[in-house]
C-alpha positions, 0 to 999 in steps of 0.5 A: 762736757762729755759722756762716756758710755761703757757697754758690755754683754750680760752674764751668760751671753756668748762673747764670740769676739772675746773668745776668738781673741782669747784663743788667738792670744793663747796660740801666740804664746800668752797662755801662761798669763791670759785667763780670759778676754772680754770685748766691751764697747766704749762710746765717748759723746761730746755734749753741749753745755747742759747740766749734769742731771739733764745730760744723764737723762738724755744720754740714758734715753739715747742708750735705750733708743739706739746705742745699747741692745738692752736684751743682751747688753748692760751699760753705765754712763759717766759724765765728765 
């Protein structure tokens, strides 16, 4: 079983890495197709054999405790 945690910046939080990448891509000649770039994080966690409900609760706790800065980031969890 695996947990996939997607983390992204909340609306209104400056994505300096995304902005820098956007400006570089535009100067490389892609300004005609690129409107904006945002940089998100994807964390894949291999889990022991536990039930899906327990996995969601435990991974959510991990996110709250360490993986996500909930002041500036939102996240979603998918158990696969």
